[in-house]
LUMVEXMI-862967 format. One record per residue (C-alpha): residue in three letters; x, y, z negated. Coordinates in steps of 0.05 Angstrom, whole numbers, plus 5000, padded with zeros to 4 digits. Last residue first. Layout:
BEGIN
<pt ALA <X Y Z>>
...
! end
This chain:
BEGIN
<pt ASP <8926 2027 1322>>
<pt GLU <8953 2016 1253>>
<pt LEU <8934 1953 1216>>
<pt GLU <8924 1953 1142>>
<pt ILE <8961 1902 1107>>
<pt ILE <8941 1866 1038>>
<pt LYS <8994 1819 0999>>
<pt VAL <8988 1760 0962>>
<pt VAL <9057 1728 0946>>
<pt SER <9080 1658 0925>>
<pt ALA <9152 1666 0890>>
<pt ASP <9206 1615 0896>>
<pt GLY <9233 1650 0959>>
<pt VAL <9183 1693 0988>>
<pt LYS <9119 1643 0998>>
<pt GLN <9062 1669 1039>>
<pt CYS <8989 1690 1033>>
<pt VAL <8972 1751 1079>>
<pt VAL <8907 1788 1069>>
<pt VAL <8884 1833 1134>>
<pt ARG <8854 1901 1133>>
<pt ASP <8826 1923 1201>>
<pt HIS <8849 1991 1229>>
<pt SER <8860 1961 1295>>
<pt LYS <8816 1897 1309>>
<pt ILE <8825 1829 1291>>
<pt ILE <8781 1767 1303>>
<pt GLY <8781 1783 1377>>
<pt SER <8827 1720 1401>>
<pt THR <8874 1767 1430>>
<pt LYS <8880 1806 1363>>
<pt GLY <8887 1747 1319>>
<pt HIS <8946 1717 1359>>
<pt ASP <8978 1784 1359>>
<pt LEU <8969 1786 1279>>
<pt ALA <9001 1713 1277>>
<pt VAL <9055 1729 1321>>
<pt LYS <9073 1794 1283>>
<pt LEU <9066 1750 1221>>
<pt ILE <9119 1703 1247>>
<pt SER <9170 1765 1265>>
<pt GLU <9154 1795 1190>>
<pt ASN <9169 1726 1161>>
<pt THR <9235 1721 1198>>
<pt ALA <9259 1785 1171>>
<pt SER <9239 1769 1097>>
<pt THR <9279 1715 1098>>
<pt SER <9250 1646 1108>>
<pt GLU <9249 1576 1073>>
<pt ALA <9200 1553 1123>>
<pt PRO <9253 1563 1179>>
<pt HIS <9236 1604 1243>>
<pt ARG <9263 1567 1303>>
<pt PRO <9203 1518 1299>>
<pt ASP <9157 1575 1329>>
<pt ALA <9093 1576 1290>>
<pt LEU <9040 1528 1299>>
<pt MET <8969 1561 1296>>
<pt PRO <8911 1532 1252>>
<pt PHE <8842 1556 1240>>
<pt LEU <8809 1543 1174>>
<pt GLY <8737 1563 1158>>
<pt ARG <8712 1496 1145>>
<pt VAL <8763 1444 1141>>
<pt ILE <8766 1390 1202>>
<pt LEU <8809 1427 1241>>
<pt SER <8860 1431 1182>>
<pt GLN <8888 1360 1209>>
<pt ARG <8912 1387 1271>>
<pt ALA <8962 1440 1239>>
<pt GLU <8989 1389 1193>>
<pt PHE <8997 1330 1245>>
<pt ALA <9031 1386 1290>>
<pt GLY <9080 1410 1231>>
<pt SER <9137 1363 1228>>
<pt PHE <9197 1372 1275>>
<pt SER <9240 1317 1300>>
<pt TRP <9318 1304 1299>>
<pt LYS <9343 1231 1321>>
<pt LEU <9380 1175 1291>>
<pt GLN <9388 1190 1221>>
<pt ASN <9312 1187 1206>>
<pt THR <9314 1265 1216>>
<pt LYS <9266 1324 1192>>
<pt LEU <9260 1396 1212>>
<pt ARG <9200 1427 1181>>
<pt PRO <9148 1465 1225>>
<pt ILE <9116 1526 1193>>
<pt VAL <9036 1516 1199>>
<pt VAL <9002 1589 1209>>
<pt SER <8936 1578 1174>>
<pt LEU <8885 1629 1197>>
<pt VAL <8834 1634 1150>>
<pt PRO <8769 1659 1179>>
<pt MET <8728 1707 1140>>
<pt THR <8669 1696 1090>>
<pt PRO <8717 1664 1041>>
<pt ARG <8696 1588 1021>>
<pt TYR <8743 1581 0959>>
<pt LYS <8765 1512 0982>>
<pt ALA <8792 1547 1045>>
<pt ILE <8846 1580 1007>>
<pt LEU <8865 1509 0975>>
<pt ARG <8865 1481 1049>>
<pt ALA <8912 1536 1068>>
<pt ALA <8960 1524 1013>>
<pt ARG <8961 1449 1025>>
<pt GLY <8975 1455 1098>>
<pt SER <9045 1423 1088>>
<pt SER <9083 1477 1118>>
<pt THR <9042 1538 1103>>
<pt PHE <9041 1612 1114>>
<pt CYS <8965 1642 1107>>
<pt ILE <8933 1696 1142>>
<pt ILE <8865 1717 1115>>
<pt VAL <8819 1752 1163>>
<pt SER <8775 1812 1173>>
<pt ALA <8788 1841 1105>>
<pt LYS <8735 1868 1071>>
<pt VAL <8777 1899 1012>>
<pt LYS <8740 1857 0957>>
<pt ILE <8725 1798 1003>>
<pt ALA <8799 1793 1019>>
<pt ALA <8821 1802 0949>>
<pt ARG <8780 1749 0923>>
<pt VAL <8798 1703 0974>>
<pt ALA <8874 1718 0963>>
<pt SER <8864 1709 0885>>
<pt SER <8831 1646 0889>>
<pt ALA <8891 1612 0933>>
<pt ILE <8945 1647 0888>>
<pt SER <8911 1615 0820>>
<pt GLU <8902 1550 0856>>
<pt LEU <8977 1546 0878>>
<pt HIS <9004 1567 0805>>
<pt THR <8958 1516 0773>>
<pt MET <8898 1538 0739>>
<pt PRO <8895 1550 0659>>
<pt GLU <8836 1554 0662>>
<pt GLY <8778 1518 0692>>
<pt VAL <8770 1489 0762>>
<pt TYR <8698 1484 0755>>
<pt LYS <8690 1554 0729>>
<pt ASN <8729 1581 0788>>
<pt THR <8685 1538 0835>>
<pt LYS <8618 1559 0812>>
<pt LYS <8638 1634 0811>>
<pt PHE <8666 1628 0886>>
<pt TYR <8597 1587 0904>>
<pt LEU <8554 1644 0872>>
<pt ASP <8593 1697 0909>>
<pt GLN <8595 1658 0975>>
<pt ASN <8518 1656 0975>>
<pt PHE <8516 1627 1046>>
<pt VAL <8467 1671 1088>>
<pt LYS <8518 1688 1149>>
<pt GLU <8542 1614 1147>>
<pt ALA <8470 1595 1163>>
<pt GLU <8473 1631 1227>>
<pt ALA <8539 1606 1249>>
<pt CYS <8519 1534 1233>>
<pt ILE <8458 1539 1275>>
<pt LYS <8498 1567 1336>>
<pt GLY <8552 1513 1330>>
<pt VAL <8497 1461 1329>>
<pt ILE <8466 1489 1393>>
<pt SER <8535 1488 1428>>
<pt ILE <8558 1417 1406>>
<pt THR <8487 1394 1431>>
<pt GLU <8491 1434 1499>>
<pt VAL <8558 1402 1511>>
<pt PRO <8540 1326 1497>>
<pt TYR <8470 1333 1536>>
<pt LEU <8447 1267 1562>>
<pt GLY <8469 1230 1501>>
<pt ARG <8509 1170 1506>>
<pt LEU <8572 1192 1461>>
<pt THR <8548 1262 1451>>
<pt GLU <8485 1254 1413>>
<pt ALA <8504 1179 1396>>
<pt GLY <8554 1204 1346>>
<pt LEU <8556 1279 1328>>
<pt LEU <8593 1292 1259>>
<pt ILE <8584 1363 1231>>
<pt ALA <8644 1391 1188>>
<pt ASP <8656 1426 1124>>
<pt THR <8590 1421 1089>>
<pt GLY <8578 1465 1034>>
<pt ASP <8500 1457 1016>>
<pt LEU <8488 1522 1063>>
<pt VAL <8521 1483 1115>>
<pt ALA <8480 1421 1105>>
<pt ASN <8417 1459 1097>>
<pt ALA <8432 1493 1168>>
<pt VAL <8437 1428 1201>>
<pt ASP <8372 1399 1165>>
<pt THR <8333 1461 1190>>
<pt ALA <8355 1447 1259>>
<pt GLU <8337 1376 1254>>
<pt ALA <8270 1390 1221>>
<pt ARG <8251 1438 1282>>
<pt THR <8267 1390 1333>>
<pt PRO <8331 1393 1370>>
<pt ARG <8330 1425 1441>>
<pt LEU <8352 1392 1506>>
<pt ASN <8328 1324 1493>>
<pt ASP <8351 1249 1498>>
<pt THR <8405 1246 1459>>
<pt MET <8379 1312 1428>>
<pt SER <8333 1276 1384>>
<pt ASP <8387 1253 1339>>
<pt VAL <8401 1317 1317>>
<pt VAL <8434 1311 1248>>
<pt ARG <8467 1241 1239>>
<pt THR <8525 1254 1205>>
<pt VAL <8554 1300 1150>>
<pt VAL <8629 1312 1139>>
<pt ALA <8656 1333 1067>>
<pt PRO <8727 1359 1067>>
<pt LYS <8769 1354 1006>>
<pt GLY <8775 1416 0957>>
<pt ALA <8749 1373 0893>>
<pt MET <8697 1418 0881>>
<pt ASN <8674 1417 0949>>
<pt CYS <8678 1341 0955>>
<pt LYS <8636 1341 0889>>
<pt TYR <8586 1388 0914>>
<pt VAL <8575 1353 0985>>
<pt ALA <8565 1283 0947>>
<pt ALA <8514 1319 0899>>
<pt LYS <8475 1354 0956>>
<pt GLN <8476 1292 0998>>
<pt PHE <8453 1245 0949>>
<pt LEU <8400 1288 0931>>
<pt PHE <8373 1302 1001>>
<pt VAL <8371 1220 1011>>
<pt LYS <8338 1202 0951>>
<pt GLU <8262 1216 0980>>
<pt PRO <8278 1166 1034>>
<pt PRO <8295 1110 0989>>
<pt LEU <8368 1091 0994>>
<pt ASP <8399 1031 1038>>
<pt ILE <8364 1052 1101>>
<pt GLY <8381 1129 1098>>
<pt LEU <8449 1106 1076>>
<pt ASN <8460 1072 1141>>
<pt GLY <8444 1136 1185>>
<pt ARG <8466 1183 1132>>
<pt SER <8540 1161 1140>>
<pt LEU <8571 1215 1093>>
<pt ILE <8639 1220 1116>>
<pt ILE <8689 1238 1059>>
<pt GLY <8755 1267 1054>>
<pt ASP <8828 1250 1038>>
<pt ALA <8809 1189 0998>>
<pt ALA <8830 1162 0931>>
<pt GLN <8795 1213 0885>>
<pt LEU <8735 1213 0928>>
<pt ILE <8728 1138 0925>>
<pt GLU <8737 1138 0847>>
<pt ASP <8677 1185 0846>>
<pt PHE <8635 1154 0897>>
<pt HIS <8637 1079 0865>>
<pt ASN <8561 1070 0858>>
<pt LEU <8555 1106 0929>>
<pt GLY <8597 1056 0961>>
<pt GLU <8559 1004 0932>>
<pt ILE <8492 1036 0954>>
<pt ASN <8510 1039 1027>>
<pt GLU <8549 1079 1082>>
<pt ILE <8602 1121 1052>>
<pt LYS <8659 1131 1100>>
<pt ALA <8718 1142 1070>>
<pt PHE <8764 1197 1107>>
<pt ILE <8838 1173 1110>>
<pt GLN <8892 1223 1134>>
<pt THR <8941 1200 1179>>
<pt GLN <9009 1229 1155>>
<pt ASN <9037 1151 1141>>
<pt LEU <9015 1142 1209>>
<pt ASP <9080 1171 1237>>
<pt GLY <9117 1103 1226>>
<pt LEU <9069 1049 1215>>
<pt LYS <9087 1019 1144>>
<pt SER <9047 1073 1104>>
<pt LEU <8984 1059 1146>>
<pt PHE <8973 0992 1112>>
<pt GLU <8988 1020 1047>>
<pt ARG <8939 1076 1063>>
<pt ALA <8885 1022 1084>>
<pt GLU <8894 0985 1019>>
<pt ARG <8884 1047 0978>>
<pt VAL <8824 1065 1014>>
<pt ASP <8791 0997 1004>>
<pt GLU <8817 0997 0930>>
<pt ALA <8775 1063 0920>>
<pt HIS <8711 1018 0929>>
<pt ARG <8655 1013 0982>>
<pt THR <8685 1042 1046>>
<pt TYR <8636 1015 1101>>
<pt SER <8674 1051 1157>>
<pt LEU <8743 1080 1144>>
<pt SER <8751 1138 1188>>
<pt LEU <8823 1145 1206>>
<pt PHE <8847 1213 1218>>
<pt ASP <8904 1248 1255>>
<pt ILE <8917 1194 1302>>
<pt LYS <8992 1184 1326>>
<pt ASN <8965 1163 1399>>
<pt GLN <9019 1106 1409>>
<pt VAL <9003 1084 1331>>
<pt GLY <8930 1089 1333>>
<pt TRP <8930 1042 1400>>
<pt SER <8978 0991 1375>>
<pt SER <8975 0987 1296>>
<pt ILE <8906 1018 1292>>
<pt VAL <8877 0972 1337>>
<pt GLN <8906 0911 1308>>
<pt LYS <8891 0932 1238>>
<pt ASP <8817 0942 1256>>
<pt LYS <8813 0873 1296>>
<pt ASP <8837 0841 1230>>
<pt SER <8784 0876 1190>>
<pt LEU <8796 0933 1147>>
<pt THR <8735 0935 1101>>
<pt PRO <8735 0860 1096>>
<pt LEU <8670 0822 1098>>
<pt ASP <8632 0798 1038>>
<pt ILE <8563 0841 1055>>
<pt ARG <8533 0860 0992>>
<pt ILE <8460 0873 1004>>
<pt GLN <8418 0939 0988>>
<pt SER <8389 0936 1060>>
<pt ALA <8419 0886 1109>>
<pt HIS <8444 0927 1164>>
<pt LEU <8451 0897 1236>>
<pt THR <8479 0939 1293>>
<pt PHE <8458 0922 1360>>
<pt LEU <8509 0912 1423>>
<pt SER <8497 0905 1495>>
<pt GLY <8445 0949 1503>>
<pt ALA <8370 0955 1499>>
<pt LEU <8329 0933 1444>>
<pt THR <8253 0938 1453>>
<pt ALA <8201 0946 1389>>
<pt SER <8139 0920 1355>>
<pt ASN <8146 0926 1278>>
<pt LYS <8151 0882 1221>>
<pt ILE <8185 0826 1258>>
<pt VAL <8186 0761 1207>>
<pt CYS <8258 0732 1195>>
<pt VAL <8287 0667 1196>>
<pt VAL <8360 0664 1171>>
<pt ASP <8406 0611 1196>>
<pt GLU <8462 0582 1161>>
<pt GLY <8418 0526 1128>>
<pt LYS <8354 0549 1135>>
<pt VAL <8337 0612 1095>>
<pt GLU <8262 0633 1096>>
<pt SER <8215 0690 1107>>
<pt VAL <8268 0748 1106>>
<pt GLU <8237 0814 1132>>
<pt LEU <8249 0846 1194>>
<pt TRP <8252 0924 1218>>
<pt VAL <8267 0935 1286>>
<pt SER <8303 0991 1323>>
<pt THR <8283 1025 1388>>
<pt THR <8213 1036 1385>>
<pt GLU <8208 1059 1312>>
<pt SER <8257 1116 1321>>
<pt GLY <8304 1122 1267>>
<pt THR <8354 1121 1317>>
<pt PHE <8391 1065 1278>>
<pt LEU <8457 1059 1299>>
<pt TYR <8497 1029 1354>>
<pt GLN <8427 1003 1382>>
<pt GLY <8381 0978 1327>>
<pt VAL <8369 0923 1274>>
<pt PHE <8342 0931 1202>>
<pt ILE <8341 0872 1150>>
<pt THR <8292 0872 1087>>
<pt ASP <8300 0825 1032>>
<pt GLY <8232 0779 1021>>
<pt LYS <8263 0712 1014>>
<pt LYS <8340 0716 0999>>
<pt VAL <8397 0746 1027>>
<pt ALA <8475 0737 1020>>
<pt LYS <8486 0664 1025>>
<pt SER <8450 0659 1091>>
<pt LEU <8488 0725 1113>>
<pt GLY <8553 0686 1103>>
<pt ASP <8572 0665 1175>>
<pt PHE <8578 0737 1201>>
<pt ASN <8583 0758 1275>>
<pt ILE <8512 0753 1296>>
<pt PRO <8472 0711 1344>>
<pt PHE <8398 0736 1350>>
<pt LEU <8344 0687 1367>>
<pt GLU <8273 0689 1390>>
<pt SER <8272 0752 1430>>
<pt SER <8331 0734 1459>>
<pt ALA <8413 0735 1449>>
<pt GLU <8452 0678 1476>>
<pt GLN <8480 0624 1435>>
<pt GLY <8559 0612 1431>>
<pt GLN <8559 0666 1376>>
<pt ASP <8529 0612 1323>>
<pt PRO <8517 0653 1259>>
<pt THR <8443 0652 1270>>
<pt LEU <8393 0700 1260>>
<pt ILE <8321 0674 1281>>
<pt VAL <8266 0714 1296>>
<pt ILE <8189 0705 1286>>
<pt GLY <8135 0746 1310>>
<pt ASP <8088 0790 1266>>
<pt ALA <8105 0850 1309>>
<pt GLN <8128 0836 1381>>
<pt LEU <8205 0840 1403>>
<pt SER <8228 0859 1469>>
<pt ILE <8294 0849 1487>>
<pt PRO <8329 0892 1541>>
<pt LYS <8385 0855 1585>>
<pt GLU <8454 0869 1568>>
<pt SER <8469 0793 1580>>
<pt LYS <8520 0790 1527>>
<pt ASN <8474 0817 1472>>
<pt VAL <8523 0812 1413>>
<pt VAL <8482 0825 1342>>
<pt GLN <8527 0860 1297>>
<pt LEU <8547 0863 1222>>
<pt GLU <8593 0921 1207>>
<pt ALA <8647 0904 1149>>
<pt GLY <8699 0949 1187>>
<pt VAL <8689 0974 1258>>
<pt THR <8739 1029 1247>>
<pt ASP <8730 1103 1266>>
<pt LEU <8798 1134 1297>>
<pt MET <8792 1208 1293>>
<pt VAL <8839 1251 1338>>
<pt ALA <8850 1327 1328>>
<pt CYS <8838 1382 1379>>
<pt LEU <8869 1450 1398>>
<pt LYS <8838 1494 1448>>
<pt LYS <8882 1515 1500>>
<pt THR <8824 1503 1555>>
<pt SER <8870 1466 1606>>
<pt LYS <8918 1438 1555>>
<pt VAL <8862 1412 1512>>
<pt ALA <8826 1381 1574>>
<pt VAL <8888 1348 1601>>
<pt LYS <8896 1317 1529>>
<pt LEU <8824 1295 1526>>
<pt ASN <8822 1261 1595>>
<pt GLU <8880 1218 1568>>
<pt LEU <8841 1201 1502>>
<pt ILE <8784 1177 1552>>
<pt GLU <8829 1133 1587>>
<pt ARG <8861 1104 1523>>
<pt HIS <8789 1089 1496>>
<pt TYR <8775 1046 1555>>
<pt GLN <8843 1012 1549>>
<pt ALA <8831 1002 1477>>
<pt ASP <8764 0970 1482>>
<pt GLY <8696 0991 1483>>
<pt TRP <8649 0985 1422>>
<pt SER <8653 0988 1345>>
<pt PHE <8718 1023 1365>>
<pt ASP <8688 1093 1353>>
<pt PHE <8740 1151 1381>>
<pt ARG <8723 1212 1348>>
<pt ALA <8745 1279 1377>>
<pt VAL <8755 1338 1326>>
<pt SER <8756 1414 1344>>
<pt MET <8690 1414 1388>>
<pt GLY <8666 1481 1392>>
<pt ALA <8628 1497 1457>>
<pt LYS <8696 1505 1493>>
<pt LEU <8718 1441 1467>>
<pt CYS <8652 1400 1492>>
<pt GLY <8659 1432 1561>>
<pt SER <8732 1412 1569>>
<pt ILE <8710 1342 1545>>
<pt VAL <8652 1347 1600>>
<pt GLU <8700 1366 1659>>
<pt VAL <8755 1321 1634>>
<pt THR <8710 1262 1641>>
<pt ARG <8694 1215 1579>>
<pt SER <8629 1253 1552>>
<pt LYS <8569 1205 1576>>
<pt PRO <8601 1141 1565>>
<pt GLY <8642 1158 1504>>
<pt LEU <8676 1215 1456>>
<pt THR <8644 1225 1391>>
<pt GLY <8644 1299 1372>>
<pt VAL <8666 1325 1306>>
<pt ILE <8643 1399 1296>>
<pt LYS <8673 1447 1247>>
<pt THR <8634 1494 1200>>
<pt MET <8670 1564 1211>>
<pt ALA <8626 1580 1273>>
<pt PRO <8627 1589 1348>>
<pt PHE <8703 1608 1346>>
<pt PHE <8726 1664 1393>>
<pt SER <8666 1707 1370>>
<pt ALA <8594 1718 1405>>
<pt LYS <8549 1771 1372>>
<pt SER <8484 1741 1345>>
<pt PRO <8421 1760 1378>>
<pt GLU <8370 1805 1336>>
<pt LEU <8311 1763 1317>>
<pt ILE <8331 1750 1242>>
<pt SER <8334 1830 1238>>
<pt ALA <8262 1837 1260>>
<pt MET <8239 1793 1202>>
<pt ARG <8273 1846 1153>>
<pt ILE <8307 1801 1098>>
<pt PRO <8292 1809 1024>>
<pt GLU <8349 1784 0986>>
<pt GLU <8358 1711 0956>>
<pt LEU <8373 1693 1027>>
<pt LEU <8431 1729 1020>>
<pt LEU <8463 1772 1081>>
<pt HIS <8529 1771 1112>>
<pt SER <8523 1818 1172>>
<pt SER <8556 1872 1136>>
<pt HIS <8619 1824 1151>>
<pt MET <8642 1843 1214>>
! end
């Protein structure tokens, strides 16, 4: 299986590049987050998305009410049962997002060199001369010469569907702008982004809190995507809020970095969050274009070294309307994988795009090809050097398991875990083979009823590169004897065989706890 791992530094036969890739039970080690919406809400389409490789479903509350998203989530549950593919749920907050509400939903045409006024008076109708916005402090935040971008959801980057404005004067609470390019804005909601300007709105709005405490609690969300995270304090406040909402104290918080302010506090945000989403749509506007790649590489590296998932957005915008990505987009996806990204997040491409299933499938194929030439050896050395010595007990076991698996050319690493931490540490070293994370449920009680933990931990590994979870039978305790371990191991091996990642005579590396000791063992399978 692993002779197919090439390195870009080595000479590659051109003919070998054209050989078709072998299909496997998972499309790629890199995960795909799909945003569900108008074009991806039926059981049929969602089932197609799951089979194509989506492992996290994102629900974007910037648009659509709780009832609309509830219906989609019910369809997701049906699709998960029928496809037998696990899928995690991510709730994306609105946060400090500036919006223009177009109540009539009629397309608005704007002509270059014309004038448009941004007003906080939301009672007004949106037109080509006037945009009502959801923030009354814009006139205090901007000055003459500042730039403002307006587009549908997020800026597609296409100059005909998003518009660039320049502030010409501030009149009371209104901001008068000159239109810099002709465009037609369509839809009921346009996002507005004031470049490099601090917007004094809370990161968790009252609407966000209400959605999380009702929809979020009912549906036990696995991830909270915290839009417009600007400081570590934003993450701490969100965690404090979640801690009071029953099961949501287990929800992981992914900080979404969308502007210069978040960028300047990146290190402290990374420390506080469980993962990072690089929102390249907004960042691409706040940063000069020539700096975007540099931020991506630096941010992904920092996430990798911290062992926290890095998620990249806005990769195949053109697939919203087309069946094939552009050459630049295909290369961009591959480069994100080579940079070390854990997951690719698809927004408009699956939400309102014409080809949601095909998009997920193509992105998965590109990721799989890039993974073949990922320089694991160099990455492993870099990670070891960064961690330094003495290593913690768990870190040492994780890196040893990966080194052993590579040396013996194991087809899979099986890790027994109850919190998911050990499996995530193994995945941090980016083994070339999949990591099967066997989550052992733990029995817990709130004095009124018994329940098992484990489902959250299993689903939360669905955003980590190379990690594939399975839930063990709760009748097997986590503090196990060798007999129960053997029986769980047999179930895990059978799961690997049926999914095609383990064959007879393969070697498998197993990482587990026996009593107080952690053990890494290598087993060779019989016929």
